[in-house]
C-alpha positions as CSV (number, residue, x, y, z in Angstrom):
1,X,107.5,73.4,81.3
2,X,107.9,75.6,84.4
3,X,109.7,78.9,83.8
4,X,111.5,81.0,86.6
5,X,110.5,84.4,87.5
6,X,113.5,85.9,85.5
7,X,112.4,83.9,82.4
8,X,108.8,85.0,82.7
9,X,109.6,88.6,83.2
10,X,111.9,88.4,80.0
11,X,108.8,87.6,78.0
12,X,107.7,91.2,78.8
13,X,110.5,92.8,76.5
14,X,109.0,95.0,73.8
15,X,105.5,94.8,75.4
16,X,103.1,97.3,77.2
17,X,104.3,95.2,80.2
18,X,107.9,96.6,79.6
19,X,106.6,100.0,79.0
20,X,104.6,100.1,82.4
21,X,107.7,98.4,84.2
22,X,105.6,95.5,85.2
23,X,107.3,92.4,86.7
24,X,106.4,89.4,88.4
25,X,107.5,88.8,91.9
26,X,105.7,85.7,93.2
27,X,104.0,82.8,91.5
28,X,102.4,80.0,93.3
29,X,99.9,77.4,92.2
30,X,97.2,79.5,93.9
31,X,98.0,83.1,93.2
32,X,100.4,85.5,91.3
33,X,101.8,88.7,92.5
34,X,103.3,91.4,90.1
35,X,104.4,94.9,90.9
36,X,104.3,98.2,88.9
37,X,105.7,101.5,89.8
38,X,103.6,104.6,90.5
39,X,105.4,107.3,88.5
40,X,105.6,109.4,85.4
41,X,104.9,106.2,83.2
42,X,101.5,105.2,85.2
43,X,100.3,108.7,86.5
44,X,97.4,110.5,85.4
45,X,97.7,114.2,85.0
46,X,97.1,115.2,88.5
47,X,100.3,112.9,89.6
48,X,98.3,109.9,91.0
49,X,98.2,106.4,89.5
50,X,96.1,106.2,86.4
51,X,93.0,103.5,86.6
52,X,93.8,102.2,83.3
53,X,97.4,101.4,84.3
54,X,95.8,99.3,87.3
55,X,93.5,97.5,84.6
56,X,96.7,96.8,82.6
57,X,98.4,95.4,85.5
58,X,95.4,93.4,86.5
59,X,94.8,91.9,83.1
60,X,98.5,91.0,83.0
61,X,98.4,89.1,86.0
62,X,95.2,87.2,85.0
63,X,96.7,86.5,81.5
64,X,99.7,84.9,82.9
65,X,97.9,83.0,85.4
66,X,95.7,81.6,82.8
67,X,98.6,80.9,80.4
68,X,100.5,78.9,83.1
69,X,97.2,76.8,83.4
70,X,96.7,75.6,79.7
71,X,98.8,74.0,77.0
72,X,99.7,77.1,74.9
73,X,100.5,75.1,71.9
74,X,96.8,73.9,71.6
75,X,95.0,77.0,73.4
76,X,95.1,80.8,73.0
77,X,94.3,83.0,76.2
78,X,92.4,85.9,75.5
79,X,90.9,88.7,77.8
80,X,87.2,89.0,77.3
81,X,86.2,91.1,80.3
82,X,87.7,93.5,82.7
83,X,86.2,95.5,85.4
84,X,87.4,97.3,88.5
85,X,86.5,99.5,91.5
86,X,89.1,102.1,92.1
87,X,88.7,102.4,95.8
88,X,92.0,104.2,96.7
89,X,95.0,106.2,95.2
90,X,98.6,106.1,95.1
91,X,101.1,108.8,94.3
92,X,104.5,107.2,94.6
93,X,106.2,103.8,95.3
94,X,105.0,100.6,93.8
95,X,101.7,98.8,93.7
96,X,101.3,95.1,93.9
97,X,98.7,93.0,92.1
98,X,97.4,89.8,93.9
99,X,95.6,87.5,91.5
100,X,93.7,84.7,92.5
101,X,91.9,82.3,90.1
102,X,88.2,82.0,91.2
103,X,86.8,80.0,88.3
104,X,88.6,77.2,86.1
105,X,86.1,76.1,83.4
106,X,86.7,74.5,80.0
107,X,86.5,77.5,78.3
108,X,86.8,80.5,80.8
109,X,88.8,81.4,83.7
110,X,87.7,84.2,86.2
111,X,90.3,86.0,88.1
112,X,90.0,88.3,91.2
113,X,93.0,90.9,91.4
114,X,93.5,93.2,94.2
115,X,95.7,96.1,93.8
116,X,97.3,97.2,97.0
117,X,100.3,99.7,98.0
118,X,103.2,98.7,99.9
119,X,101.3,99.4,103.2
120,X,98.7,96.7,102.1
121,X,96.1,99.7,101.3
122,X,93.7,98.7,98.8
123,X,93.8,100.6,95.5
124,X,91.6,98.7,93.2
125,X,89.5,95.5,93.1
126,X,89.4,93.9,89.5
127,X,87.5,91.1,88.0
128,X,89.0,89.5,84.9
129,X,87.6,87.0,82.5
130,X,89.8,85.2,80.1
131,X,88.4,83.0,77.3
132,X,90.2,80.0,76.2
133,X,90.2,79.4,72.3
134,X,91.6,76.3,70.5
135,X,94.2,77.1,68.0
């Protein structure tokens, strides 16, 4: 069953994703794009984007991506490992996470997620491993 962007975004109600105002903007067979505002909700104390918010955004994209690739009635998707290099900063606007599946195994998926600002400036490079667990 395929869900629209509106339906997928409605799944975020009552979650960390809603609190951080993360929304999915494009979903394709090869990638997922989500956006998150850079504001009081996602700042660190000196008013720049918090690296932890970037990790939440990246794990959200990878988690959704893996969830769309499995039968969720039979498989649970769990984040097993997240790492990032924060190579830039942002202090306003939105950041966009571009997630690409780089390994699709029987029990694991590995995603690369690049987070950029609206001008395509690289903010964070993230790698996420999801484990697929039989229910």
